[in-house]
NULO-958444 format. One record per residue: residue number from 1; chain; x, y, z of N, C-alpha, C, CB in turn. Coordinates in pm, 1 decimal, decimal comma, always signed. Glycine has a CB too. Layout:
 pos unit      n.u      n.v      n.w     ca.u     ca.v     ca.w      c.u      c.v      c.w     cb.u     cb.v     cb.w
 NUM    A        X        Y        Z        X        Y        Z        X        Y        Z        X        Y        Z
...
//
This chain:
 pos unit      n.u      n.v      n.w     ca.u     ca.v     ca.w      c.u      c.v      c.w     cb.u     cb.v     cb.w
   1    A  -7046,1 +15595,9 +15024,7  -7003,6 +15595,2 +15163,5  -7124,4 +15630,7 +15249,7  -6885,0 +15694,5 +15187,5
   2    A  -7147,6 +15553,2 +15350,5  -7260,1 +15581,5 +15439,7  -7223,1 +15693,8 +15535,7  -7301,4 +15454,7 +15518,1
   3    A  -7322,1 +15761,6 +15585,3  -7297,7 +15870,4 +15679,4  -7274,7 +15814,5 +15818,3  -7414,9 +15969,7 +15680,2
   4    A  -7186,9 +15876,5 +15892,2  -7152,8 +15832,0 +16026,5  -7206,5 +15931,9 +16127,2  -7000,2 +15814,6 +16042,4
   5    A  -7249,4 +15883,4 +16241,5  -7304,9 +15969,5 +16344,9  -7235,3 +15942,8 +16477,7  -7456,9 +15947,8 +16358,1
   6    A  -7232,3 +16042,4 +16560,9  -7180,5 +16030,6 +16696,3  -7299,7 +16041,0 +16790,8  -7072,1 +16140,9 +16727,2
   7    A  -7295,7 +15965,4 +16899,0  -7404,8 +15970,8 +16997,3  -7416,0 +16110,9 +17056,5  -7382,3 +15866,9 +17109,8
   8    A  -7508,8 +16128,3 +17146,9  -7535,4 +16260,8 +17202,0  -7411,1 +16324,4 +17262,0  -7643,7 +16252,5 +17306,6
   9    A  -7404,5 +16456,5 +17251,8  -7298,7 +16535,5 +17312,0  -7361,9 +16620,1 +17420,8  -7224,9 +16623,9 +17206,1
  10    A  -7308,5 +16611,7 +17539,7  -7363,1 +16685,9 +17652,2  -7285,1 +16816,3 +17669,1  -7358,0 +16601,1 +17782,1
  11    A  -7352,4 +16927,9 +17652,2  -7290,5 +17058,9 +17671,8  -7332,1 +17111,3 +17808,1  -7330,9 +17158,9 +17558,7
  12    A  -7236,8 +17121,3 +17898,3  -7268,1 +17176,6 +18029,9  -7248,9 +17326,6 +18025,9  -7179,9 +17112,8 +18140,5
  13    A  -7338,7 +17396,3 +18089,8  -7337,3 +17541,1 +18088,8  -7270,6 +17590,6 +18216,8  -7480,8 +17598,1 +18074,9
  14    A  -7163,4 +17664,9 +18204,2  -7089,6 +17713,9 +18320,2  -7170,5 +17819,6 +18396,8  -6954,5 +17772,2 +18276,1
  15    A  -7241,9 +17903,5 +18325,9  -7318,0 +18011,3 +18389,4  -7440,2 +17955,5 +18462,8  -7361,9 +18115,4 +18284,3
  16    A  -7513,7 +17866,9 +18396,9  -7632,1 +17805,2 +18455,7  -7604,2 +17655,3 +18469,9  -7760,6 +17831,9 +18367,9
  17    A  -7550,9 +17610,6 +18583,4  -7503,8 +17472,3 +18595,3  -7613,0 +17366,3 +18585,1  -7433,6 +17455,8 +18724,6
  18    A  -7738,2 +17400,3 +18606,5  -7845,3 +17300,9 +18597,8  -7909,3 +17295,7 +18459,7  -7951,3 +17330,2 +18701,5
  19    A  -7859,6 +17376,2 +18367,3  -7917,6 +17383,3 +18234,2  -7824,3 +17310,2 +18137,1  -7940,2 +17532,1 +18190,3
  20    A  -7832,8 +17176,8 +18132,5  -7750,7 +17097,6 +18041,1  -7823,1 +17082,3 +17908,2  -7718,2 +16958,8 +18101,7
  21    A  -7749,7 +17108,2 +17800,8  -7805,2 +17092,8 +17666,5  -7747,8 +16966,0 +17604,6  -7774,2 +17217,5 +17577,5
  22    A  -7831,5 +16893,5 +17532,1  -7787,0 +16771,5 +17466,2  -7800,1 +16789,6 +17315,5  -7868,7 +16648,4 +17514,9
  23    A  -7694,5 +16759,5 +17243,4  -7696,8 +16766,0 +17097,3  -7700,2 +16623,7 +17044,4  -7573,0 +16844,4 +17040,9
  24    A  -7790,9 +16599,9 +16949,1  -7804,6 +16467,5 +16890,4  -7771,2 +16472,9 +16742,1  -7946,7 +16412,7 +16912,0
  25    A  -7733,5 +16357,9 +16688,4  -7713,7 +16339,8 +16544,1  -7616,9 +16440,7 +16483,7  -7845,9 +16349,4 +16473,0
  26    A  -7500,3 +16451,4 +16541,7  -7397,6 +16535,4 +16481,6  -7340,7 +16458,1 +16363,9  -7285,4 +16574,5 +16585,1
  27    A  -7352,1 +16514,3 +16244,6  -7314,7 +16442,3 +16123,9  -7163,9 +16453,1 +16098,2  -7393,3 +16496,1 +16003,6
  28    A  -7103,0 +16341,0 +16069,7  -6962,6 +16335,4 +16031,9  -6958,8 +16298,8 +15883,7  -6881,6 +16231,7 +16120,3
  29    A  -6882,5 +16371,5 +15805,5  -6884,5 +16348,3 +15661,4  -6773,2 +16255,6 +15614,6  -6874,3 +16479,3 +15588,6
  30    A  -6702,9 +16190,5 +15704,2  -6602,0 +16091,6 +15666,2  -6609,8 +15972,4 +15760,0  -6459,9 +16153,3 +15668,6
  31    A  -6550,6 +15863,6 +15716,9  -6547,7 +15745,6 +15802,1  -6464,6 +15775,0 +15925,6  -6491,5 +15623,7 +15726,2
  32    A  -6512,3 +15729,0 +16038,6  -6439,4 +15749,0 +16162,6  -6326,7 +15646,2 +16169,4  -6533,9 +15737,5 +16286,2
  33    A  -6203,7 +15695,6 +16178,0  -6086,5 +15609,1 +16186,8  -5992,6 +15672,8 +16287,7  -6016,6 +15589,6 +16046,4
  34    A  -5990,7 +15619,8 +16408,4  -5907,7 +15676,4 +16514,2  -5767,6 +15618,1 +16517,7  -5973,4 +15655,4 +16647,0
  35    A  -5732,2 +15537,7 +16418,7  -5598,2 +15481,7 +16413,6  -5498,8 +15590,3 +16373,8  -5592,1 +15363,0 +16315,1
  36    A  -5376,2 +15577,0 +16419,6  -5276,0 +15677,4 +16386,9  -5145,6 +15611,6 +16349,2  -5255,0 +15772,8 +16503,5
  37    A  -5071,4 +15680,1 +16265,2  -4941,5 +15633,3 +16219,9  -4839,8 +15649,9 +16332,5  -4896,5 +15709,8 +16092,9
  38    A  -4736,6 +15564,7 +16334,2  -4630,5 +15579,4 +16433,0  -4499,1 +15535,6 +16369,3  -4661,1 +15496,3 +16561,9
  39    A  -4393,9 +15548,1 +16443,4  -4263,3 +15508,7 +16392,3  -4154,9 +15544,2 +16490,8  -4235,7 +15574,3 +16258,0
  40    A  -4032,0 +15510,1 +16454,8  -3918,8 +15548,2 +16538,5  -3796,8 +15573,9 +16451,6  -3888,8 +15439,2 +16643,1
  41    A  -3705,0 +15648,1 +16509,6  -3579,6 +15683,9 +16443,6  -3467,2 +15637,6 +16534,9  -3570,5 +15839,1 +16414,0
  42    A  -3370,7 +15565,3 +16478,9  -3257,1 +15516,6 +16557,1  -3127,1 +15549,1 +16483,4  -3268,9 +15363,3 +16583,0
  43    A  -3017,5 +15536,2 +16555,5  -2882,1 +15554,9 +16500,3  -2865,0 +15690,0 +16430,7  -2850,5 +15443,2 +16401,8
  44    A  -2916,3 +15795,1 +16491,8  -2906,3 +15928,7 +16434,1  -2764,8 +15983,2 +16451,3  -3008,9 +16023,7 +16499,2
  45    A  -2705,9 +16028,7 +16340,6  -2574,6 +16092,1 +16342,1  -2583,8 +16216,2 +16254,1  -2461,6 +15993,7 +16292,1
  46    A  -2541,7 +16329,1 +16309,4  -2535,5 +16454,0 +16233,0  -2396,3 +16513,0 +16252,9  -2648,0 +16555,8 +16278,2
  47    A  -2333,5 +16556,0 +16144,1  -2200,2 +16613,2 +16155,3  -2180,1 +16721,5 +16050,3  -2093,1 +16504,2 +16141,0
  48    A  -2101,7 +16821,5 +16088,1  -2066,4 +16928,5 +15996,6  -1943,7 +16885,5 +15916,9  -2040,1 +17061,7 +16073,2
  49    A  -1949,3 +16903,6 +15784,3  -1839,1 +16865,2 +15696,3  -1808,6 +16979,6 +15599,8  -1873,2 +16735,2 +15618,1
  50    A  -1695,6 +16967,8 +15528,6  -1652,6 +17067,0 +15428,8  -1646,7 +17207,9 +15486,3  -1746,6 +17065,0 +15309,2
  51    A  -1566,4 +17224,1 +15589,9  -1546,3 +17355,0 +15655,5  -1677,1 +17414,5 +15705,1  -1479,4 +17452,9 +15559,3
  52    A  -1763,5 +17330,8 +15758,8  -1891,8 +17371,2 +15817,5  -1989,6 +17430,5 +15716,3  -1867,8 +17471,2 +15926,8
  53    A  -1977,3 +17394,7 +15590,5  -2072,8 +17443,5 +15490,6  -2180,8 +17340,6 +15459,9  -2000,1 +17481,0 +15362,5
  54    A  -2164,5 +17217,6 +15510,0  -2262,7 +17112,3 +15486,3  -2290,2 +17035,3 +15614,8  -2214,2 +17016,7 +15376,3
  55    A  -2413,7 +16991,9 +15629,3  -2454,8 +16910,2 +15743,1  -2499,0 +16775,3 +15688,8  -2569,5 +16979,0 +15825,7
  56    A  -2432,0 +16667,8 +15731,6  -2467,1 +16533,1 +15689,8  -2551,5 +16467,8 +15799,0  -2339,9 +16449,0 +15660,0
  57    A  -2668,3 +16417,7 +15761,0  -2762,2 +16354,2 +15853,4  -2781,5 +16209,7 +15808,9  -2899,3 +16431,0 +15858,2
  58    A  -2762,2 +16116,7 +15901,7  -2779,6 +15974,3 +15873,8  -2861,2 +15912,5 +15986,7  -2641,6 +15902,1 +15858,5
  59    A  -2958,6 +15827,6 +15952,9  -3038,9 +15759,7 +16055,3  -3110,0 +15639,8 +15994,4  -3141,7 +15856,9 +16118,3
  60    A  -3162,3 +15553,9 +16080,2  -3248,4 +15441,8 +16042,6  -3389,3 +15473,1 +16090,7  -3196,6 +15306,2 +16102,9
  61    A  -3490,1 +15428,1 +16016,6  -3628,0 +15457,0 +16055,3  -3715,2 +15333,3 +16037,9  -3684,2 +15573,8 +15972,6
  62    A  -3826,7 +15334,6 +16109,4  -3929,2 +15232,0 +16098,5  -4064,1 +15303,3 +16101,3  -3917,3 +15125,0 +16214,0
  63    A  -4143,9 +15288,5 +15995,9  -4273,3 +15355,1 +15980,5  -4383,3 +15250,0 +15987,4  -4280,7 +15434,6 +15845,9
  64    A  -4483,3 +15271,6 +16074,4  -4595,3 +15178,3 +16091,8  -4727,1 +15251,7 +16065,0  -4594,9 +15116,5 +16235,7
  65    A  -4805,9 +15202,4 +15972,8  -4933,0 +15267,1 +15939,2  -5038,8 +15242,6 +16046,6  -4983,6 +15216,7 +15804,1
  66    A  -5038,5 +15127,9 +16112,1  -5129,2 +15096,0 +16223,3  -5276,9 +15109,4 +16188,0  -5098,6 +15185,1 +16340,2
  67    A  -5314,7 +15082,3 +16066,5  -5455,2 +15088,0 +16027,5  -5505,4 +15227,3 +15991,4  -5538,5 +15034,1 +16137,2
  68    A  -5419,7 +15327,8 +15995,7  -5459,5 +15463,2 +15957,0  -5468,8 +15471,4 +15804,0  -5358,2 +15569,1 +16012,3
  69    A  -5529,6 +15578,6 +15754,3  -5537,9 +15598,6 +15610,1  -5401,8 +15641,7 +15557,4  -5646,3 +15703,6 +15574,6
  70    A  -5352,0 +15579,1 +15451,8  -5222,9 +15622,4 +15396,2  -5236,7 +15754,1 +15320,3  -5165,6 +15514,3 +15303,2
  71    A  -5128,2 +15829,7 +15315,3  -5126,7 +15955,7 +15240,9  -5060,9 +15929,8 +15105,7  -5051,0 +16068,7 +15320,4
  72    A  -5141,3 +15931,3 +15000,2  -5089,7 +15910,5 +14866,1  -5061,3 +16044,3 +14800,8  -5188,2 +15829,0 +14781,6
  73    A  -4945,9 +16053,8 +14738,3  -4906,2 +16176,5 +14669,6  -4967,9 +16179,8 +14530,4  -4752,1 +16187,7 +14660,9
  74    A  -4958,7 +16294,2 +14462,8  -5019,0 +16308,8 +14329,9  -4952,4 +16219,4 +14226,2  -5011,2 +16453,4 +14284,8
  75    A  -4827,1 +16178,2 +14249,1  -4760,6 +16089,4 +14153,7  -4788,0 +15941,9 +14182,9  -4611,0 +16114,8 +14155,1
  76    A  -4875,6 +15910,2 +14279,3  -4911,0 +15773,7 +14311,7  -4823,3 +15710,6 +14417,9  -4906,0 +15691,8 +14189,9
  77    A  -4723,4 +15781,2 +14466,8  -4635,4 +15727,4 +14569,8  -4698,4 +15745,2 +14707,7  -4497,6 +15795,8 +14564,4
  78    A  -4649,1 +15667,3 +14803,4  -4693,2 +15673,1 +14942,0  -4601,9 +15768,0 +15018,6  -4693,5 +15531,5 +15006,9
  79    A  -4658,3 +15869,2 +15084,0  -4579,4 +15961,0 +15165,7  -4552,2 +15895,9 +15300,0  -4652,0 +16097,2 +15183,9
  80    A  -4424,6 +15881,5 +15334,8  -4385,4 +15811,2 +15455,7  -4350,5 +15908,5 +15566,8  -4267,9 +15719,4 +15427,7
  81    A  -4256,5 +15998,8 +15542,9  -4215,6 +16093,9 +15646,0  -4147,6 +16213,0 +15583,2  -4122,8 +16027,7 +15747,8
  82    A  -4146,0 +16322,8 +15659,7  -4070,4 +16440,7 +15620,2  -3972,1 +16474,3 +15732,2  -4165,2 +16561,5 +15589,9
  83    A  -3858,2 +16530,8 +15693,3  -3753,0 +16563,7 +15788,5  -3736,7 +16715,2 +15788,5  -3618,0 +16491,4 +15752,8
  84    A  -3740,6 +16772,9 +15909,0  -3729,3 +16917,0 +15925,4  -3612,2 +16947,5 +16017,7  -3860,9 +16977,4 +15981,0
  85    A  -3550,5 +17063,5 +15998,2  -3430,1 +17101,3 +16072,0  -3443,7 +17243,2 +16123,6  -3304,6 +17088,1 +15983,6
  86    A  -3392,8 +17264,9 +16245,8  -3380,9 +17399,7 +16299,8  -3235,3 +17415,5 +16343,9  -3482,6 +17425,0 +16420,0
  87    A  -3167,7 +17512,9 +16286,5  -3027,2 +17536,2 +16318,8  -3015,8 +17616,9 +16447,9  -2955,9 +17609,4 +16202,7
  88    A  -2898,0 +17616,2 +16512,5  -2883,0 +17688,2 +16640,3  -2906,0 +17838,8 +16630,8  -2745,9 +17663,9 +16695,2
  89    A  -2886,0 +17897,4 +16512,9  -2902,3 +18042,1 +16499,9  -3046,3 +18082,9 +16467,8  -2809,6 +18094,3 +16392,4
  90    A  -3138,9 +17987,9 +16447,3  -3279,4 +18018,9 +16421,4  -3358,7 +18008,7 +16550,2  -3338,1 +17924,5 +16314,3
  91    A  -3440,8 +18109,0 +16578,0  -3519,8 +18105,3 +16700,4  -3665,3 +18146,0 +16680,0  -3457,5 +18194,3 +16802,7
  92    A  -3693,6 +18234,3 +16588,6  -3827,3 +18291,3 +16585,4  -3902,7 +18261,0 +16456,9  -3819,2 +18438,8 +16604,3
  93    A  -3915,2 +18355,0 +16368,6  -4004,8 +18347,3 +16254,0  -3966,6 +18234,6 +16158,4  -4005,4 +18479,3 +16180,1
  94    A  -4054,6 +18138,8 +16138,6  -4037,9 +18025,2 +16048,2  -3901,1 +17959,6 +16062,5  -4058,4 +18069,6 +15905,0
  95    A  -3870,9 +17903,4 +16178,6  -3737,4 +17848,0 +16198,6  -3715,3 +17712,5 +16132,6  -3710,6 +17835,9 +16343,9
  96    A  -3821,9 +17637,7 +16099,1  -3804,4 +17502,0 +16047,0  -3768,5 +17503,8 +15899,4  -3931,1 +17419,9 +16068,6
  97    A  -3671,2 +17422,3 +15863,3  -3627,4 +17405,7 +15725,1  -3665,8 +17264,5 +15683,7  -3472,0 +17431,1 +15708,7
  98    A  -3740,1 +17251,6 +15574,5  -3774,9 +17119,1 +15523,2  -3652,4 +17062,1 +15453,6  -3897,6 +17125,4 +15425,6
  99    A  -3601,7 +16952,2 +15506,3  -3483,7 +16887,4 +15448,9  -3523,6 +16797,6 +15332,6  -3408,9 +16805,8 +15556,2
 100    A  -3616,8 +16705,4 +15357,7  -3654,0 +16610,8 +15253,4  -3785,8 +16543,1 +15289,5  -3542,8 +16505,7 +15232,6
 101    A  -3847,3 +16482,1 +15189,9  -3968,4 +16404,1 +15208,3  -3940,4 +16263,3 +15158,7  -4089,9 +16468,0 +15133,4
 102    A  -3961,2 +16164,1 +15241,7  -3938,0 +16025,7 +15203,4  -4070,0 +15966,2 +15157,5  -3877,2 +15943,5 +15321,1
 103    A  -4068,3 +15905,4 +15039,2  -4188,4 +15840,7 +14986,4  -4150,7 +15703,2 +14932,9  -4254,9 +15927,5 +14875,0
 104    A  -4253,3 +15623,4 +14902,3  -4232,5 +15488,4 +14852,5  -4322,6 +15467,7 +14732,0  -4260,6 +15382,2 +14962,7
 105    A  -4272,9 +15400,9 +14628,8  -4351,1 +15380,9 +14507,2  -4463,8 +15278,9 +14525,7  -4260,2 +15336,4 +14394,6
 106    A  -4452,8 +15190,7 +14626,3  -4557,9 +15092,4 +14654,4  -4651,2 +15150,0 +14761,0  -4496,6 +14955,3 +14701,3
 107    A  -4767,6 +15199,9 +14718,1  -4857,9 +15265,6 +14812,7  -4946,0 +15168,3 +14889,6  -4944,6 +15363,6 +14740,0
 108    A  -4920,1 +15038,1 +14880,4  -4995,1 +14941,6 +14959,9  -4918,3 +14899,3 +15085,4  -5028,3 +14819,1 +14875,7
 109    A  -4803,3 +14957,7 +15110,3  -4720,4 +14922,3 +15225,8  -4786,1 +14968,4 +15356,4  -4579,8 +14984,7 +15212,1
 110    A  -4769,7 +14888,0 +15461,2  -4818,2 +14925,4 +15593,9  -4705,8 +14930,9 +15696,4  -4924,6 +14827,9 +15639,9
 111    A  -4586,8 +14885,9 +15659,9  -4471,6 +14885,9 +15749,8  -4346,9 +14902,5 +15663,4  -4464,9 +14753,5 +15836,4
 112    A  -4271,7 +15008,3 +15686,7  -4150,1 +15034,0 +15609,8  -4033,9 +15058,4 +15703,7  -4168,8 +15154,1 +15515,4
 113    A  -3920,1 +15003,9 +15668,7  -3796,7 +15028,1 +15742,3  -3688,9 +15063,2 +15641,8  -3755,7 +14904,4 +15828,3
 114    A  -3593,9 +15143,9 +15685,9  -3486,3 +15177,4 +15594,9  -3382,1 +15265,0 +15659,9  -3540,7 +15245,1 +15473,5
 115    A  -3277,7 +15289,8 +15584,7  -3171,5 +15381,4 +15625,3  -3179,5 +15504,5 +15537,7  -3031,0 +15314,6 +15615,4
 116    A  -3137,0 +15615,1 +15592,4  -3148,1 +15742,2 +15522,7  -3021,1 +15822,4 +15544,7  -3271,8 +15821,0 +15570,4
 117    A  -2973,6 +15885,8 +15439,4  -2858,0 +15974,2 +15449,8  -2881,7 +16093,5 +15358,2  -2725,2 +15899,6 +15412,6
 118    A  -2852,9 +16211,4 +15408,6  -2875,5 +16333,7 +15332,0  -2770,3 +16436,3 +15371,3  -3019,0 +16389,4 +15355,6
 119    A  -2724,6 +16514,3 +15275,2  -2630,7 +16622,9 +15301,4  -2701,0 +16754,2 +15271,7  -2500,6 +16608,2 +15216,0
 120    A  -2717,7 +16833,8 +15375,3  -2784,0 +16964,2 +15364,6  -2677,8 +17070,3 +15339,2  -2866,4 +16997,3 +15493,8
 121    A  -2693,5 +17145,6 +15230,3  -2598,9 +17249,8 +15193,0  -2674,4 +17381,7 +15178,0  -2524,0 +17213,1 +15061,5
 122    A  -2668,9 +17468,4 +15280,4  -2744,4 +17593,2 +15273,4  -2674,1 +17704,5 +15196,3  -2773,8 +17640,7 +15411,2
 123    A  -2547,9 +17683,4 +15158,9  -2474,0 +17787,4 +15088,4  -2409,1 +17888,4 +15181,2  -2564,9 +17858,5 +14994,0
 124    A  -2402,5 +17856,7 +15308,0  -2337,9 +17944,3 +15405,5  -2273,4 +17856,4 +15512,0  -2440,4 +18044,9 +15469,3
 125    A  -2190,9 +17915,5 +15596,0  -2126,4 +17842,2 +15704,3  -2228,1 +17814,8 +15814,2  -2005,1 +17920,8 +15760,2
 126    A  -2235,1 +17689,9 +15858,7  -2327,4 +17650,3 +15964,4  -2258,9 +17661,3 +16100,0  -2378,8 +17506,6 +15941,1
 127    A  -2330,5 +17706,7 +16202,8  -2269,5 +17723,0 +16335,1  -2266,3 +17591,7 +16413,9  -2345,2 +17828,8 +16414,6
 128    A  -2178,2 +17585,2 +16511,9  -2179,9 +17475,3 +16608,0  -2292,5 +17502,8 +16707,1  -2041,1 +17460,2 +16681,3
 129    A  -2341,7 +17398,9 +16770,8  -2444,7 +17416,5 +16871,8  -2551,5 +17310,2 +16863,5  -2507,1 +17551,8 +16858,8
 130    A  -2669,2 +17341,3 +16916,9  -2779,3 +17246,5 +16927,7  -2867,7 +17252,7 +16803,4  -2862,4 +17274,7 +17054,0
 131    A  -2867,7 +17144,8 +16726,8  -2954,4 +17131,6 +16610,5  -3077,4 +17051,9 +16652,5  -2879,9 +17062,6 +16490,8
 132    A  -3193,5 +17096,6 +16608,6  -3318,6 +17027,1 +16640,7  -3371,0 +16966,5 +16511,2  -3425,1 +17124,7 +16705,9
 133    A  -3388,7 +16835,0 +16512,3  -3442,7 +16762,6 +16397,8  -3581,8 +16712,9 +16432,3  -3350,4 +16644,6 +16357,1
 134    A  -3674,8 +16731,5 +16341,2  -3811,0 +16681,2 +16361,9  -3843,9 +16585,7 +16248,5  -3915,5 +16798,1 +16368,9
 135    A  -3881,8 +16466,0 +16285,8  -3920,5 +16362,7 +16190,8  -4071,5 +16348,8 +16199,9  -3847,7 +16225,9 +16219,7
 136    A  -4141,6 +16376,0 +16090,3  -4287,8 +16371,0 +16089,6  -4333,3 +16250,2 +16009,0  -4348,1 +16502,0 +16031,2
 137    A  -4381,0 +16145,9 +16079,4  -4436,6 +16027,7 +16013,6  -4576,8 +16064,5 +15967,0  -4438,6 +15902,0 +16110,0
 138    A  -4607,7 +16035,7 +15841,4  -4726,2 +16091,8 +15776,6  -4830,0 +15984,8 +15744,9  -4686,7 +16164,1 +15649,2
 139    A  -4955,1 +16014,8 +15778,3  -5072,8 +15941,9 +15731,2  -5168,8 +16047,8 +15675,8  -5140,4 +15854,8 +15847,7
 140    A  -5282,2 +16005,5 +15623,9  -5372,6 +16101,4 +15559,3  -5433,5 +16201,5 +15657,6  -5483,6 +16027,0 +15488,0
 141    A  -5476,4 +16155,9 +15773,6  -5543,5 +16244,4 +15868,8  -5463,3 +16272,5 +15994,1  -5673,9 +16186,0 +15907,4
 142    A  -5338,6 +16228,1 +16000,1  -5259,4 +16253,5 +16120,2  -5110,8 +16253,9 +16086,7  -5289,6 +16148,3 +16228,3
 143    A  -5035,7 +16318,6 +16173,0  -4890,2 +16323,4 +16163,6  -4836,2 +16288,0 +16301,9  -4838,6 +16465,5 +16115,1
 144    A  -4736,3 +16200,7 +16304,8  -4673,8 +16159,0 +16430,1  -4532,3 +16217,9 +16432,6  -4671,1 +16001,1 +16443,9
 145    A  -4511,8 +16327,2 +16508,8  -4379,0 +16390,6 +16509,0  -4287,4 +16332,1 +16615,9  -4392,7 +16540,8 +16530,5
 146    A  -4161,4 +16322,7 +16583,1  -4056,3 +16287,2 +16678,0  -3951,5 +16397,4 +16669,4  -3994,0 +16144,3 +16647,3
 147    A  -3922,9 +16459,8 +16782,7  -3824,8 +16568,2 +16787,6  -3698,2 +16515,8 +16853,8  -3881,0 +16692,5 +16864,5
 148    A  -3584,5 +16544,5 +16791,6  -3456,9 +16499,2 +16844,0  -3359,3 +16616,0 +16846,6  -3400,8 +16382,5 +16759,8
 149    A  -3297,0 +16636,9 +16961,3  -3194,4 +16739,9 +16974,6  -3058,5 +16675,3 +16951,5  -3200,6 +16809,0 +17114,7
 150    A  -2976,2 +16739,0 +16869,5  -2843,9 +16685,4 +16840,6  -2743,2 +16798,3 +16857,1  -2836,9 +16623,6 +16696,8
 151    A  -2654,2 +16783,8 +16954,0  -2554,6 +16887,4 +16982,3  -2427,6 +16858,4 +16903,7  -2524,0 +16895,4 +17134,3
 152    A  -2382,5 +16955,7 +16827,8  -2255,9 +16946,3 +16756,4  -2162,3 +17046,4 +16822,9  -2272,5 +16974,8 +16600,9
 153    A  -2074,6 +16997,9 +16912,4  -1989,4 +17089,9 +16987,4  -1874,0 +17141,4 +16901,8  -1935,1 +17021,4 +17112,5
 154    A  -1826,2 +17259,2 +16940,4  -1710,8 +17315,9 +16873,1  -1587,3 +17236,7 +16914,2  -1694,6 +17467,0 +16906,7
 155    A  -1502,2 +17196,9 +16819,1  -1385,4 +17116,3 +16856,7  -1286,1 +17197,7 +16937,7  -1316,8 +17060,0 +16732,2
 156    A  -1220,1 +17129,5 +17033,9  -1116,4 +17193,3 +17114,3   -986,4 +17189,7 +17036,1  -1100,4 +17123,3 +17252,6
 157    A   -928,9 +17305,3 +17009,3   -804,1 +17312,5 +16933,5   -705,4 +17398,9 +17008,9   -827,9 +17368,1 +16790,9
 158    A   -577,2 +17360,8 +16999,9   -472,6 +17444,0 +17058,2   -436,5 +17555,3 +16961,0   -347,8 +17359,5 +17093,4
 159    A   -342,4 +17641,0 +16998,0   -306,1 +17753,1 +16913,8   -240,2 +17710,8 +16781,7   -214,2 +17844,0 +16989,4
 160    A   -173,3 +17594,3 +16779,5   -111,2 +17550,0 +16655,7   -204,9 +17468,8 +16565,9    +10,2 +17468,6 +16687,5
 161    A   -334,3 +17453,9 +16604,2   -432,8 +17388,5 +16520,1   -451,1 +17241,4 +16545,4   -397,2 +17407,3 +16381,4
 162    A   -375,2 +17183,6 +16637,5   -391,8 +17041,9 +16667,0   -500,6 +17023,6 +16771,9   -259,1 +16980,0 +16715,2
 163    A   -565,1 +16910,3 +16767,3   -673,9 +16883,0 +16863,4   -616,4 +16859,2 +17002,3   -757,9 +16760,1 +16818,5
 164    A   -688,8 +16908,2 +17102,6   -648,7 +16889,9 +17242,1   -720,7 +16767,9 +17295,4   -680,5 +17016,4 +17328,6
 165    A   -647,0 +16676,4 +17360,8   -710,6 +16555,3 +17413,1   -731,9 +16565,4 +17560,6   -628,1 +16432,7 +17381,7
//
């Protein structure tokens, strides 16, 4: 691999405004690739099931490599995206929960589309409220995040347990 260089960098001095320093030949040890991965998520549905002990997440996705370097996993698969979740009761220290990582066995792909369904079971009752889902489209040197808020409201019930319309 040949070495890559960036043209001069002009450092302006705030204290001495007439004293501009120029840096030349800043060495870069990797190929310069400013391309980035992108994608979109559509038809997102999240619902609480089994007496609020499980969260079912379903969506469609489209992943575009756009000339960026692909991220290959140690098993030879292509890393496409990871799905992260923040429940309404999490606010501070390490609130994100890694739900799943989507990969593909053909690591030469540059455009992937598909449907995804997953049931998250934390082993406890999940609350109603605003769930935040983050979809991270993955390339080797960049991540393209998409954040989606999904509100799961508490159902309106009368005293006898029937739904109120």
